SEMIFI-492011 format. One record per atom (N, C-alpha, C, O): atom name; x, y, z. Coordinates in steps of 0.02 Angstrom, whole numbers. Atoms other than C-alpha are relative to their C-alpha. Layout:
N
('CA',(X,Y,Z)) ...
END
This chain:
193
('N',(62,21,-32)) ('CA',(768,3671,-1783)) ('C',(12,-66,35)) ('O',(37,-113,6)) ('N',(-8,60,-39)) ('CA',(770,3542,-1648)) ('C',(-66,-35,6)) ('O',(-119,-7,18)) ('N',(60,42,-8)) ('CA',(653,3399,-1644)) ('C',(1,-31,69)) ('O',(53,-48,96)) ('N',(3,31,-66)) ('CA',(594,3331,-1482)) ('C',(19,-74,-6)) ('O',(-3,-109,-51)) ('N',(-20,70,1)) ('CA',(672,3164,-1442)) ('C',(-52,-41,35)) ('O',(-75,-25,90)) ('N',(49,45,-30)) ('CA',(554,3026,-1409)) ('C',(32,-68,7)) ('O',(70,-90,-37)) ('N',(-25,68,-10)) ('CA',(596,2859,-1343)) ('C',(-56,-49,-17)) ('O',(-114,-40,0)) ('N',(49,50,20)) ('CA',(513,2709,-1415)) ('C',(0,-54,53)) ('O',(52,-84,69)) ('N',(7,51,-51)) ('CA',(450,2592,-1287)) ('C',(-21,-65,-34)) ('O',(-67,-65,-75)) ('N',(20,64,31)) ('CA',(443,2409,-1335)) ('C',(-71,-18,21)) ('O',(-93,-7,77)) ('N',(69,21,-13)) ('CA',(270,2342,-1349)) ('C',(5,-67,35)) ('O',(38,-113,10)) ('N',(-1,64,-34)) ('CA',(245,2205,-1228)) ('C',(-61,-40,-22)) ('O',(-119,-22,-10)) ('N',(53,45,23)) ('CA',(148,2065,-1305)) ('C',(-6,-57,48)) ('O',(42,-75,83)) ('N',(5,60,-41)) ('CA',(80,1920,-1213)) ('C',(44,-55,-28)) ('O',(59,-55,-88)) ('N',(-47,54,18)) ('CA',(191,1766,-1219)) ('C',(-25,-40,-59)) ('O',(15,-59,-102)) ('N',(27,40,55)) ('CA',(77,1672,-1338)) ('C',(5,38,-66)) ('O',(19,7,-118)) ('N',(-6,-40,61)) ('CA',(77,1816,-1465)) ('C',(74,2,-24)) ('O',(87,-2,-84)) ('N',(-71,-2,16)) ('CA',(267,1825,-1459)) ('C',(22,-65,-34)) ('O',(58,-64,-84)) ('N',(-17,65,29)) ('CA',(285,1639,-1496)) ('C',(-30,-7,-70)) ('O',(2,-32,-116)) ('N',(34,4,64)) ('CA',(159,1651,-1638)) ('C',(37,43,-52)) ('O',(44,22,-110)) ('N',(-37,-44,46)) ('CA',(256,1797,-1716)) ('C',(68,-30,-19)) ('O',(90,-25,-77)) ('N',(-64,33,15)) ('CA',(421,1702,-1703)) ('C',(-10,-55,-52)) ('O',(30,-60,-98)) ('N',(14,54,47)) ('CA',(347,1554,-1795)) ('C',(-16,27,-70)) ('O',(7,1,-120)) ('N',(18,-30,64)) ('CA',(273,1665,-1931)) ('C',(63,28,-35)) ('O',(72,19,-95)) ('N',(-62,-28,27)) ('CA',(439,1754,-1955)) ('C',(45,-56,-25)) ('O',(74,-50,-80)) ('N',(-41,57,19)) ('CA',(532,1589,-1962)) ('C',(-24,-32,-65)) ('O',(16,-50,-107)) ('N',(27,29,61)) ('CA',(415,1521,-2096)) ('C',(14,43,-60)) ('O',(31,18,-114)) ('N',(-14,-46,55)) ('CA',(437,1677,-2202)) ('C',(74,-4,-21)) ('O',(91,-5,-80)) ('N',(-71,4,16)) ('CA',(627,1667,-2189)) ('C',(17,-67,-32)) ('O',(60,-69,-76)) ('N',(-13,65,30)) ('CA',(626,1482,-2231)) ('C',(-17,1,-74)) ('O',(20,-27,-115)) ('N',(18,-5,70)) ('CA',(536,1519,-2394)) ('C',(51,41,-39)) ('O',(70,23,-95)) ('N',(-50,-42,33)) ('CA',(661,1656,-2435)) ('C',(64,-40,-10)) ('O',(93,-37,-65)) ('N',(-62,40,5)) ('CA',(810,1540,-2400)) ('C',(-8,-56,-52)) ('O',(40,-72,-87)) ('N',(11,53,50)) ('CA',(733,1401,-2506)) ('C',(6,28,-71)) ('O',(34,-5,-115)) ('N',(-3,-31,67)) ('CA',(716,1520,-2654)) ('C',(71,20,-19)) ('O',(91,13,-77)) ('N',(-66,-27,16)) ('CA',(891,1592,-2641)) ('C',(56,-52,8)) ('O',(113,-38,-12)) ('N',(-52,51,-13)) ('CA',(985,1431,-2593)) ('C',(41,-18,-62)) ('O',(102,-20,-57)) ('N',(-42,16,59)) ('CA',(1039,1383,-2773)) ('C',(47,57,-18)) ('O',(104,46,-38)) ('N',(-43,-57,16)) ('CA',(1104,1560,-2801)) ('C',(57,6,50)) ('O',(114,22,31)) ('N',(-52,-3,-51)) ('CA',(1200,1556,-2636)) ('C',(53,-54,-12)) ('O',(113,-42,0)) ('N',(-48,54,15)) ('CA',(1280,1389,-2686)) ('C',(48,21,-54)) ('O',(108,8,-50)) ('N',(-42,-23,55)) ('CA',(1344,1465,-2847)) ('C',(50,52,25)) ('O',(109,50,8)) ('N',(-43,-53,-27)) ('CA',(1413,1616,-2755)) ('C',(55,-31,45)) ('O',(113,-12,40)) ('N',(-48,33,-43)) ('CA',(1497,1504,-2623)) ('C',(54,-36,-41)) ('O',(113,-32,-25)) ('N',(-47,36,42)) ('CA',(1577,1397,-2759)) ('C',(49,49,-34)) ('O',(109,35,-37)) ('N',(-43,-49,32)) ('CA',(1644,1552,-2849)) ('C',(51,29,51)) ('O',(109,38,34)) ('N',(-46,-26,-51)) ('CA',(1718,1620,-2687)) ('C',(53,-51,19)) ('O',(111,-34,27)) ('N',(-48,53,-16)) ('CA',(1799,1453,-2646)) ('C',(51,-8,-55)) ('O',(110,-20,-42)) ('N',(-46,7,56)) ('CA',(1875,1443,-2820)) ('C',(52,56,-1)) ('O',(109,45,-21)) ('N',(-47,-56,-1)) ('CA',(1954,1614,-2799)) ('C',(52,-8,55)) ('O',(109,14,47)) ('N',(-44,6,-57)) ('CA',(2031,1569,-2631)) ('C',(49,-59,-8)) ('O',(105,-57,19)) ('N',(-41,60,5)) ('CA',(2101,1399,-2679)) ('C',(68,14,-33)) ('O',(71,48,-84)) ('N',(-67,-4,30)) ('CA',(2289,1391,-2711)) ('C',(10,-64,-39)) ('O',(4,-119,-12)) ('N',(-12,58,42)) ('CA',(2325,1275,-2854)) ('C',(70,-25,10)) ('O',(118,14,8)) ('N',(-66,31,-8)) ('CA',(2468,1154,-2824)) ('C',(19,-32,-66)) ('O',(-23,-60,-102)) ('N',(-23,33,61)) ('CA',(2574,1092,-2965)) ('C',(-2,-76,10)) ('O',(-2,-100,67)) ('N',(4,72,-5)) ('CA',(2565,908,-3003)) ('C',(64,-27,31)) ('O',(117,2,24)) ('N',(-57,29,-35)) ('CA',(2680,796,-2903)) ('C',(50,-27,-50)) ('O',(33,-57,-101)) ('N',(-52,27,42)) ('CA',(2846,753,-2979)) ('C',(39,-51,41)) ('O',(45,-45,102)) ('N',(-36,53,-35)) ('CA',(2946,599,-2936)) ('C',(68,26,21)) ('O',(106,52,-20)) ('N',(-64,-23,-26)) ('CA',(3093,641,-2824)) ('C',(53,-53,-16)) ('O',(39,-113,-17)) ('N',(-54,48,14)) ('CA',(3260,564,-2865)) ('C',(21,-32,66)) ('O',(17,-1,119)) ('N',(-19,38,-59)) ('CA',(3321,433,-2744)) ('C',(66,27,28)) ('O',(111,44,-10)) ('N',(-61,-25,-31)) ('CA',(3451,489,-2618)) ('C',(47,-58,18)) ('O',(103,-46,40)) ('N',(-43,58,-15)) ('CA',(3519,312,-2596)) ('C',(55,-4,-51)) ('O',(47,13,-110)) ('N',(-56,11,45)) ('CA',(3687,273,-2669)) ('C',(-12,-65,-37)) ('O',(-32,-116,-7)) ('N',(9,62,38)) ('CA',(3677,147,-2809)) ('C',(66,-36,-2)) ('O',(119,-6,-7)) ('N',(-62,39,1)) ('CA',(3801,7,-2809)) ('C',(26,-3,-71)) ('O',(-12,6,-119)) ('N',(-29,2,67)) ('CA',(3921,-8,-2956)) ('C',(-32,-54,-44)) ('O',(-33,-48,-105)) ('N',(31,54,39)) ('CA',(3832,-169,-3008)) ('C',(-62,26,-34)) ('O',(-77,7,-91)) ('N',(63,-25,28)) ('CA',(3669,-74,-3036)) ('C',(13,51,-56)) ('O',(-27,57,-102)) ('N',(-11,-53,48)) ('CA',(3748,66,-3136)) ('C',(38,-22,-62)) ('O',(36,12,-113)) ('N',(-38,23,58)) ('CA',(3857,-36,-3253)) ('C',(-44,-41,-46)) ('O',(-89,-77,-24)) ('N',(36,40,49)) ('CA',(3790,-111,-3412)) ('C',(35,-68,-5)) ('O',(96,-72,-12)) ('N',(-29,66,5)) ('CA',(3815,-298,-3418)) ('C',(4,-20,-73)) ('O',(-42,-7,-112)) ('N',(-11,22,68)) ('CA',(3884,-372,-3576)) ('C',(-5,-76,-1)) ('O',(25,-110,41)) ('N',(9,72,4)) ('CA',(3832,-547,-3627)) ('C',(65,-31,-27)) ('O',(89,-13,-80)) ('N',(-61,35,19)) ('CA',(3985,-660,-3634)) ('C',(-15,-74,1)) ('O',(-17,-105,55)) ('N',(22,69,1)) ('CA',(3937,-834,-3692)) ('C',(53,-49,27)) ('O',(36,-106,42)) ('N',(-51,46,-23)) ('CA',(4104,-909,-3637)) ('C',(-5,-15,75)) ('O',(24,-64,98)) ('N',(6,12,-71)) ('CA',(4057,-893,-3452)) ('C',(-70,-21,20)) ('O',(-85,-25,80)) ('N',(68,20,-16)) ('CA',(3876,-949,-3463)) ('C',(3,-69,32)) ('O',(33,-115,6)) ('N',(2,64,-35)) ('CA',(3844,-1088,-3338)) ('C',(58,-11,47)) ('O',(55,-56,89)) ('N',(-58,10,-44)) ('CA',(4013,-1069,-3252)) ('C',(-12,32,68)) ('O',(9,5,119)) ('N',(13,-35,-62)) ('CA',(3953,-946,-3120)) ('C',(56,49,15)) ('O',(104,53,-23)) ('N',(-49,-50,-19)) ('CA',(4052,-811,-3032)) ('C',(57,-31,40)) ('O',(61,-92,46)) ('N',(-55,23,-40)) ('CA',(4207,-823,-2925)) ('C',(-26,-22,68)) ('O',(-73,7,94)) ('N',(22,27,-63)) ('CA',(4190,-924,-2767)) ('C',(30,39,58)) ('O',(84,68,51)) ('N',(-27,-30,-60)) ('CA',(4212,-854,-2592)) ('C',(-3,76,1)) ('O',(-19,108,-49)) ('N',(-1,-73,-8)) ('CA',(4227,-678,-2525)) ('C',(68,26,-21)) ('O',(119,-6,-10)) ('N',(-63,-28,23)) ('CA',(4358,-565,-2600)) ('C',(36,39,55)) ('O',(97,47,53)) ('N',(-31,-37,-56)) ('CA',(4388,-465,-2439)) ('C',(-44,-5,62)) ('O',(-104,-19,57)) ('N',(34,0,-64)) ('CA',(4340,-458,-2256)) ('C',(16,65,35)) ('O',(74,84,40)) ('N',(-10,-60,-41)) ('CA',(4314,-299,-2156)) ('C',(-10,-23,72)) ('O',(-63,-49,90)) ('N',(2,24,-69)) ('CA',(4353,-336,-1973)) ('C',(16,56,48)) ('O',(43,108,29)) ('N',(-20,-44,-55)) ('CA',(4371,-246,-1807)) ('C',(52,-37,40)) ('O',(43,-96,56)) ('N',(-54,30,-38)) ('CA',(4531,-280,-1712)) ('C',(12,43,63)) ('O',(14,104,59)) ('N',(-14,-38,-61)) ('CA',(4563,-234,-1530)) ('C',(-19,-39,62)) ('O',(-21,-100,61)) ('N',(18,30,-65)) ('CA',(4512,-266,-1350)) ('C',(-64,-40,-8)) ('O',(-114,-16,-35)) ('N',(56,47,7)) ('CA',(4394,-414,-1339)) ('C',(-64,29,30)) ('O',(-118,23,1)) ('N',(60,-26,-34)) ('CA',(4275,-328,-1217)) ('C',(-32,58,-37)) ('O',(-89,77,-22)) ('N',(28,-56,37)) ('CA',(4250,-183,-1339)) ('C',(-17,-16,-73)) ('O',(-42,27,-108)) ('N',(12,17,71)) ('CA',(4235,-276,-1505)) ('C',(-73,3,-19)) ('O',(-90,23,-75)) ('N',(71,7,18)) ('CA',(4047,-299,-1496)) ('C',(-43,56,29)) ('O',(-104,50,29)) ('N',(40,-55,-27)) ('CA',(3995,-135,-1415)) ('C',(-37,34,-56)) ('O',(-9,44,-110)) ('N',(40,-28,55)) ('CA',(3855,-56,-1514)) ('C',(-30,68,15)) ('O',(-70,93,-25)) ('N',(28,-67,-12)) ('CA',(3815,110,-1431)) ('C',(32,49,-47)) ('O',(89,40,-69)) ('N',(-25,-49,49)) ('CA',(3837,261,-1544)) ('C',(65,32,23)) ('O',(109,44,-18)) ('N',(-60,-32,-25)) ('CA',(3968,339,-1431)) ('C',(61,-45,-11)) ('O',(115,-23,-31)) ('N',(-56,46,6)) ('CA',(4076,183,-1434)) ('C',(16,-15,-73)) ('O',(74,-26,-90)) ('N',(-12,17,70)) ('CA',(4054,150,-1620)) ('C',(28,58,-40)) ('O',(51,49,-96)) ('N',(-22,-59,38)) ('CA',(4102,327,-1671)) ('C',(71,-7,-26)) ('O',(85,14,-83)) ('N',(-69,8,22)) ('CA',(4286,283,-1679)) ('C',(5,-52,-55)) ('O',(53,-52,-94)) ('N',(-3,54,49)) ('CA',(4246,132,-1787)) ('C',(-26,21,-68)) ('O',(-22,-18,-115)) ('N',(29,-21,64)) ('CA',(4164,233,-1925)) ('C',(52,32,-46)) ('O',(35,50,-103)) ('N',(-51,-26,46)) ('CA',(4328,298,-1995)) ('C',(22,-56,-47)) ('O',(19,-114,-28)) ('N',(-21,51,48)) ('CA',(4393,207,-2149)) ('C',(61,-38,27)) ('O',(104,-9,60)) ('N',(-56,40,-26)) ('CA',(4513,64,-2108)) ('C',(66,20,-32)) ('O',(70,30,-93)) ('N',(-66,-14,25)) ('CA',(4697,105,-2124)) ('C',(43,-63,3)) ('O',(94,-67,-31)) ('N',(-36,63,-5)) ('CA',(4755,-70,-2076)) ('C',(-25,-46,-56)) ('O',(-85,-56,-64)) ('N',(20,42,56)) ('CA',(4757,-185,-2226)) ('C',(54,-52,-12)) ('O',(114,-38,-7)) ('N',(-47,52,19)) ('CA',(4836,-350,-2274)) ('C',(-26,-33,-63)) ('O',(-85,-48,-69)) ('N',(18,30,64)) ('CA',(4837,-424,-2448)) ('C',(29,-71,-3)) ('O',(89,-80,2)) ('N',(-21,70,0)) ('CA',(4844,-613,-2459)) ('C',(0,-31,-69)) ('O',(1,-92,-75)) ('N',(-2,27,69)) ('CA',(4845,-631,-2649)) ('C',(61,-45,-9)) ('O',(116,-27,9)) ('N',(-55,44,17)) ('CA',(4950,-778,-2704)) ('C',(29,-39,58)) ('O',(78,-75,49)) ('N',(-25,36,-58)) ('CA',(4976,-847,-2528)) ('C',(-31,-70,5)) ('O',(-87,-80,-18)) ('N',(29,65,-17)) ('CA',(4953,-1028,-2477)) ('C',(-37,9,65)) ('O',(-34,63,95)) ('N',(37,-5,-63)) ('CA',(4844,-1066,-2327)) ('C',(48,14,58)) ('O',(34,56,101)) ('N',(-48,-9,-55)) ('CA',(4996,-1078,-2212)) ('C',(30,70,-1)) ('O',(37,102,52)) ('N',(-28,-67,6)) ('CA',(5072,-917,-2278)) ('C',(-51,53,21)) ('O',(-34,103,52)) ('N',(53,-47,-17)) ('CA',(4905,-828,-2258)) ('C',(-9,5,75)) ('O',(-14,59,103)) ('N',(8,0,-73)) ('CA',(4886,-881,-2076)) ('C',(61,34,33)) ('O',(53,71,81)) ('N',(-60,-32,-27)) ('CA',(5067,-828,-2042)) ('C',(-2,75,-9)) ('O',(14,113,37)) ('N',(6,-72,14)) ('CA',(5039,-658,-2125)) ('C',(-53,33,45)) ('O',(-43,88,69)) ('N',(54,-26,-43)) ('CA',(4876,-634,-2027)) ('C',(25,6,72)) ('O',(9,55,106)) ('N',(-26,-2,-69)) ('CA',(4966,-675,-1863)) ('C',(46,59,11)) ('O',(42,93,62)) ('N',(-46,-57,-7)) ('CA',(5104,-547,-1894)) ('C',(-37,67,-7)) ('O',(-21,115,27)) ('N',(40,-61,8)) ('CA',(4977,-416,-1952)) ('C',(-40,14,64)) ('O',(-49,71,83)) ('N',(40,-8,-61)) ('CA',(4873,-448,-1796)) ('C',(40,34,54)) ('O',(14,77,90)) ('N',(-42,-31,-51)) ('CA',(5018,-400,-1683)) ('C',(6,75,-13)) ('O',(0,115,34)) ('N',(-5,-71,17)) ('CA',(5039,-235,-1776)) ('C',(-66,36,12)) ('O',(-67,91,39)) ('N',(67,-30,-9)) ('CA',(4852,-201,-1776)) ('C',(-17,10,74)) ('O',(-44,61,93)) ('N',(15,-5,-72)) ('CA',(4836,-236,-1589)) ('C',(40,57,31)) ('O',(14,94,73)) ('N',(-42,-54,-27)) ('CA',(4981,-118,-1551)) ('C',(-30,68,-20)) ('O',(-34,113,21)) ('N',(30,-62,23)) ('CA',(4899,17,-1658)) ('C',(-65,15,38)) ('O',(-78,72,57)) ('N',(63,-9,-36)) ('CA',(4730,-11,-1572)) ('C',(12,22,72)) ('O',(-23,66,97)) ('N',(-14,-17,-70)) ('CA',(4805,-2,-1397)) ('C',(30,69,7)) ('O',(21,101,59)) ('N',(-28,-67,-3)) ('CA',(4898,159,-1437)) ('C',(-51,52,-23)) ('O',(-38,112,-18)) ('N',(52,-45,22)) ('CA',(4738,234,-1507)) ('C',(-43,24,57)) ('O',(-22,23,115)) ('N',(46,-25,-51)) ('CA',(4588,303,-1415)) ('C',(-55,-51,15)) ('O',(-62,-101,-21)) ('N',(55,44,-19)) ('CA',(4441,221,-1328)) ('C',(-47,-7,-59)) ('O',(-61,43,-92)) ('N',(2,64,-35)) ('CA',(4368,92,-1369)) ('C',(57,-47,-16)) ('O',(49,-108,-9)) ('N',(-59,39,15)) ('CA',(4541,30,-1423)) ('C',(-15,-56,-49)) ('O',(7,-113,-41)) ('N',(18,47,54)) ('CA',(4470,-54,-1578)) ('C',(10,38,-66)) ('O',(-10,95,-72)) ('N',(-10,-31,65)) ('CA',(4522,-18,-1758)) ('C',(-30,-44,-55)) ('O',(-31,-105,-48)) ('N',(23,40,57)) ('CA',(4445,-72,-1923)) ('C',(59,-21,-44)) ('O',(108,16,-50)) ('N',(-53,24,45)) ('CA',(4552,-175,-2042)) ('C',(-32,-37,-58)) ('O',(-89,-62,-53)) ('N',(24,36,59)) ('CA',(4532,-252,-2214)) ('C',(49,-56,-15)) ('O',(109,-47,-18)) ('N',(-40,58,20)) ('CA',(4592,-426,-2259)) ('C',(-22,-16,-71)) ('O',(-79,-36,-82)) ('N',(15,13,70)) ('CA',(4600,-448,-2448)) ('C',(27,-69,-17)) ('O',(87,-82,-10)) ('N',(-23,67,17)) ('CA',(4605,-628,-2505)) ('C',(-11,-15,-74)) ('O',(5,-70,-96)) ('N',(6,9,72)) ('CA',(4563,-606,-2689)) ('C',(-62,-40,-20)) ('O',(-99,-65,22)) ('N',(60,32,26)) ('CA',(4431,-682,-2800)) ('C',(14,-68,-30)) ('O',(-25,-92,-72)) ('N',(-16,66,27)) ('CA',(4515,-848,-2837)) ('C',(-46,-53,27)) ('O',(-106,-42,34)) ('N',(42,54,-27)) ('CA',(4455,-1013,-2768)) ('C',(-19,15,72)) ('O',(5,63,102)) ('N',(30,-13,-65)) ('CA',(4363,-1025,-2604)) ('C',(45,-19,58)) ('O',(29,-2,115)) ('N',(-41,26,-54)) ('CA',(4503,-1104,-2503)) ('C',(28,56,44)) ('O',(27,50,105)) ('N',(-30,-54,-39)) ('CA',(4587,-941,-2451)) ('C',(-53,39,40)) ('O',(-40,57,98)) ('N',(52,-36,-37)) ('CA',(4424,-854,-2403)) ('C',(-26,-43,58)) ('O',(-44,-15,110)) ('N',(20,44,-56)) ('CA',(4374,-1006,-2298)) ('C',(52,1,55)) ('O',(35,0,114)) ('N',(-54,-3,-49)) ('CA',(4544,-1000,-2213)) ('C',(-5,65,41)) ('O',(1,63,102)) ('N',(6,-64,-34)) ('CA',(4523,-815,-2172)) ('C',(-61,1,45)) ('O',(-58,25,102)) ('N',(61,2,-40)) ('CA',(4345,-842,-2111)) ('C',(11,-41,63)) ('O',(-10,-21,117)) ('N',(-15,41,-58)) ('CA',(4403,-982,-1996)) ('C',(47,35,48)) ('O',(39,30,109)) ('N',(-47,-36,-42)) ('CA',(4548,-875,-1932)) ('C',(-36,54,40)) ('O',(-22,64,100)) ('N',(39,-52,-35)) ('CA',(4426,-733,-1889)) ('C',(-41,-30,56)) ('O',(-43,-3,111)) ('N',(42,32,-50)) ('CA',(4311,-852,-1795)) ('C',(40,-26,59)) ('O',(15,-27,116)) ('N',(-41,30,-54)) ('CA',(4454,-928,-1693)) ('C',(47,50,34)) ('O',(79,32,84)) ('N',(-44,-51,-31)) ('CA',(4550,-767,-1653)) ('C',(-43,45,43)) ('O',(-90,77,19)) ('N',(41,-37,-49)) ('CA',(4483,-683,-1496)) ('C',(-4,75,-14)) ('O',(-58,104,-8)) ('N',(-1,-73,6)) ('CA',(4534,-504,-1534)) ('C',(-20,26,-69)) ('O',(-7,83,-86)) ('N',(22,-19,67)) ('CA',(4461,-503,-1711)) ('C',(-74,-19,-7)) ('O',(-94,-73,13)) ('N',(70,14,13)) ('CA',(4277,-491,-1759)) ('C',(-20,32,-66)) ('O',(5,84,-85)) ('N',(27,-30,61)) ('CA',(4184,-462,-1921)) ('C',(-31,67,17)) ('O',(-66,74,67)) ('N',(28,-67,-12)) ('CA',(4137,-279,-1934)) ('C',(-75,-1,-13)) ('O',(-98,-40,-55)) ('N',(71,-5,14)) ('CA',(3952,-233,-1926)) ('C',(-12,21,-72)) ('O',(33,49,-104)) ('N',(16,-15,70)) ('CA',(3865,-210,-2093)) ('C',(11,74,-16)) ('O',(32,90,-72)) ('N',(-10,-71,14)) ('CA',(3874,-20,-2076)) ('C',(73,17,-13)) ('O',(87,67,-45)) ('N',(-72,-12,12)) ('CA',(4065,-31,-2076)) ('C',(27,-39,-59)) ('O',(83,-27,-82)) ('N',(-25,47,49)) ('CA',(4078,-165,-2209)) ('C',(3,28,-71)) ('O',(17,-9,-117)) ('N',(3,-29,68)) ('CA',(4065,-44,-2357)) ('C',(64,35,-20)) ('O',(63,73,-69)) ('N',(-62,-35,17)) ('CA',(4247,16,-2359)) ('C',(32,-28,-61)) ('O',(85,-5,-82)) 
END
């Protein structure tokens, strides 16, 4: 059985009636929303709790910095050295030796060759000041030859060991470095060899 299809035509209300109906409808919905609002809050909270991913509590990450041997060793109290202090002067100097115009270059490309561990080394233990300066002079000739036969920037790192005795030898070495053109103290990043 087929039913006849009828089309429903919208009722055209005057503009004032339409506005009045909108206001009445809005007031009714406002009352409904006011009544159901506490229930909706509970439902929203439950839904949010289900969606939340719980993160574990933060744990302290271990430091990636290298600790110096002084920090890791346990110090033992020795009353015989209280008040005397430590050894005077520096025990060693890390220097760069080579062409004067390239000693102080600081671009990464130029410094790349300087980041290798020093192979040139001179030990001044037990030397007098005069012997130390003489040894440094002869070592400098060898170091310069090695630097010039190397690659750009024709600078090599070297270590001068003067020991932990009195300060006289370390002052002598420091003065020699300052007065020798083709030798310069290595930057701090190289001084850890």
